[in-house]
N, C-alpha and C positions, 0 to 999 in steps of 0.2 A: 339284086336278090338272086342268089344261086339256088338251083333246084337239081337234086340228084337222087341217086339210089344207093343202097347198100345191100349186100347179101352175105349170108354164111354158106351159101351153096349146099343146102341140106341134101343128104342122101335119103330119099324118101320111097315109100311104097306107092306105086301108081294106083290112084283111086279107081280107075276103070278096069285094069287088068289084074290088080293084086300083086304085081311083080315088083321087086325092088329095082329101082333105077341103078344101073352100074356106075361106078366112078367115071368111066370113059364117057358114057352117055351124059352124065351130069356136067362134065367139063365142056362137052360140046354145047350143051344148053347154056352154060354160063357165058361162053364166048358169044353165043347168039344174043343173049340179053345185053351184054355191054356194047356189042356192035349196033343193036337197035337203039339203045340209049344215046349213042353218039349220033346216029342218023337223024333222030328226031330232035336233036338240039339240046339235050340235057347237059348240065355243067360238070357233073362229077359222078364217078362210080366207085364205090368202096367195096373191098372184099375182106371178109373177116378171117382171122386165124384161130383154128381150133385143132385139137389133137384127140379127136373122138371119132368113133365109127359112124356117127350120124351126121357128120359134116365133111365136105370134100377137101377143103383147103387147109393144109397145115403150113404151107409156104406161100403167103400172099404175094411176095415179090415175083415168084415164078408165074403165078396166074396173071399178075398185072403186066408182066413182060409180054405174055401171050396176048393179053388184051390190047397192049400198045401196038402190036403188029397188025391188029384188025380194026383199029380206030384212027381217027385223024385229029380230033379236037378236044374230046372230053378229058377232064382231069382224072387221074387214076390214084386212088388212095387205099391204104389199108384201113380196116374197120373192125378191129384194131390190130396193131402189132403189139403182142404181149411183151412189152419192154422188160418187165421184171425178170423174165426167164430167158431173155435174148442177150446176145453179145452186141453192144452198141456199135462196135467197130464193124462187125460183119453186117449188121442191119444197115449202117450208113453206106457201105460198099454196094450192097444189093440194091438199095433204093437209088443210089447214084447211077447204077447201071440201068435201072428202069427209066430213070429220068433221061438218060442219053438215048435209050431206045425210043422213047416216046417224044423226043424233041422238047423236053422241058415241061412235062405234064404230071410229074409224080408228086405225091404228098405222103408223109408219114403221119398217121393218126395213132399216137401212142396211148396205151392204157394198161391197166393191171389185169384185165381179162375177167370175163364172167364165169369162167370155169378154172379149175386148178390143175388139170392134168399135165400141163407143160412144166410145172415146178419140179416134181420128182423126175420127169422125163429128162430134164436138162440139169439135174443135180442141184436144184435150188431148194431151200428150206422155206416152207410157208410162214414160219414165224418171222422171217425177214421180209414179209410181203411189201410193206411200204418203204422200208429202208432200201431194198433192192431197186424199186422204181425210182426213188429220188436220186440215188447215186448214178444209176445208168442214164437217167434223163440228163443229169449234169454233164456226163461225158458225151452223150449224143449231141447236145447243143454245142459243146466245145469243138467237136469234130467238124461242124459246119464252117468253122473259121478257116480261112486260107492259110493262116500262119501256123507254124509248127505247134503242136499241142504237147505240153508236159502236164501229166495228170496222175494222181494216185488215189486209190480208194480201197475199200475193204473187200469187195466181192469180185475184183478183177485185177489182173496184172497191170502194173503201172506202165505209163507211156512216157517216153523221154524225147521230146523234140520231134514228134512224128506228124507228118502230113499224110492222111489216109487217101489212097487213090482207088478208083478213079474219082475225079471231081465231077459233080453233077453239072447239068446244063444251067440250072437255076442257081442263083447266088443270093441268099442262102437257100439250101434245100428246105422246103416248107415242112415244119414240124408243128403239130397241134396235139392237144390233150383231149381224150375222150373220158367222160365220167358217167357214173350211173346215178349220181345224186349226193356224193359225199362232199360236204362243205369244204373240208380241208383240201381236197383235190381241186375244187373250183378255185379256191383262193390261190393255190400254187400256180395254176395256169395264169391267173391275172397278174400275180406278182412277177412272174417271168415274162409277161407280155406275149403269151402264146395263145393262138386261137383255141377256143373251147367248143367241144361238141358234147351235148347232154343227151343221153339215151332216155327216152320217156316211154316206158312200156306198160304203165298201168296208172290208174287213178285219173286225175285231171291235169292237163298241161299247165293250167294257171298256178298250180301249187309249186311250180318251179320258178316263179317270179323272184322269190327271195334269193335263189341261187344266181340268177342273172344279175340282180342288184349287187350281190356280194362280189361277183366277178368284176363288175365295173369299178367298185370301190378298190378292189385289189389292183386293178390296172392302174388307177390313179396313184395308189400308194407306192406302186413299183416304178412310178415315173414314166409311164407309157401313155399313149393316146389311142383312143378308139378311132380307127379309120377303116375305110371300106376295103374289102378283100379283092375286089375286081378292078379292072380298068387298065391292065398293061397292054401296050400296043403289040400288034403281031410282030413276032421276031425278037421281042425284048428278052433279055436274059435275067433281068432283075426279077426276083420272085414277086408275084402279085398276091401271094397269100401269106406274107410274113407278118402283117399287122394283126393286132388283136381283133377278134371277131367272134360272134356267137352263132352256133349252129345247133339244131336239134335233130334227133333221129327218132322216128316212131314207126310202129307197124302200120301198114296201110295197103289199100287196094283201090284202084279206080275202075269203075265199070261204066258202060253206056247209060245205065240206070242204077239207082241205089239198090234195087232188088238184084240186079246182075252182080254187082260188087259183093253184096252180102253172101249170095249163094256160092260165089266162087271162093271167097276168102274164109268164111266162118269155119268150115270143116277143117281146113289146114291150120288155122290159128288155134282152134280149140284143141286139136290133137297135139300140137306142139306144146302149147302152154300146159296141158295136163301131163304130158310126158315129162317135161322138165320140172313141173311142180311136184310130181311124184318123188323125184330125186331129192327135193328140198323140203318135203313135208307139207306142201300146200294142198288144199282141197282141189278136186277137179274143177275146171272152168265150166261156166254155164252160158247158155244163150242170153240169159238176163244180164250177166256181166258184160258180154260182148255188146249188147244193144246199149247198155249204159255208157260204155266207152266210145260208142259211135256218135253220141250226142255232141253238139258244138263244143262243149267244155271238156269232153273226154279225150283220152290219150290216142285212141285209134283214128286213123285217117282213112276211113272207108266210106265210099259213096260215089255219086256221079260227079263229073268234072266241076260243076259250079259249087257243089257242096265242099269239095276239096279246096277250091280256090278261096272261098270265104274263110275256111278254117286256117289256111296258111297265112292269109292276110291278117286275121285276128291274132295269130301267134306272133307275127312280126310286130304288130302294133303293141302288144302287151309285153312280150319278152325281148323285143329288139333284135330278133334274129336276122342274120344276113344270109343264112343258108338253111334250107330244109332238105333232109334226107329221108326218103321213104324206103321202108323194108317191105317190099312186095313179094319177092321170091322166097317164100317162107314155108317150111314144112312140106306138106303134100300138095301144095297149090299146083294145079295143072300148068305145064309149061306154056301151052297155047293161051291160057287165061292170063298168065304172067306177061306174056309178050303183048297181048292186047292192052293190058293195064299200063305197061310201059309206053306203048304208042299213044294212048289217051293222055297220059301224064305229060308227054313231050309235046303233043300237038294241040291239046285242048287246055290243059291246066297251066302249063308253063307260060305260054304267050299272054294269057289273061292276067296271071300274077305279075309278070314283068311290066305289062302295060299299066296296070293299076298302081304298082309301086312307083313307076315313072311319073304317072299323073299326080300322085299325092306329093311327090318330092319336087315336082317342077317349080313351085313357088320358092322353095328353099334354095334351089340351084340358081334361080333367076336373081334372087336377092343377095347371093353370096358375093 
């Protein structure tokens, strides 16, 4: 069971001083977060791609390369790379470079993006939304092969017998698909035998069980097998994340007490959800909605360590997840509070989850 974090590195107004945090300050905070996540033993850290003034990172590979230089063990992923508006050749080159810098710890989490600013910015038409993703994903997966690639498509110049350099430390470079709940995207990931990450930002997490079932059926239909993501020996160059697996990503926060977690996270979550909701025609978020989603069946992972442990274990049992990703550094959450939450997640939550998963699976392993 892998446990990690994702962030969009929000540019926010400090709740104490009322001052906007500068991009330079936010980058320093981001690197402090990933360094701490590595130190407390978390498995993965993902950085999102956005092209808006309210988020820091438009180039995840640049930020991940910086993160690679200040960490030793943690895996480094995009969350997501907006593949529909990206050049797959350039994306592969950049992530191969991050993989080399990190000593084989890079991952691409490809998605279509939750915002649309990148499409006109890079000359893409939104009417080609899904066609762009499918075609570029096909090329990206072909580029992972060591043999020369000959390829042609509608939205990019053709390649004729090309091997793209540099080659990554891992073979193949891990590529997964992130979705927000679209069944067609889930099925595509399964048919291709790619790891799946589902973002769950509202409602109940149990409502996503039909999607994880769909993914497993698509994996079988595609002729693949569900296998564990982890377990490569130190120094190995074969990718330990190439096999199909299911992950979820939710908003969350860990406090020393439930009250502490709620007081630290609710103002940031409410402000962010209301701001984004205003753009999309949603009503303002309320404390009642927040409290409902903090319940055991709700989407939010907010509470003291044991509450978070129980919820992750329940999600693993029901959805069959092999990776949980928490989005703690969100909106105007205070940096000191975020750092404390990361520390508790790594030192209190992660060991208990891993120990309980190992205990539950011990009879299976012994009888194998």
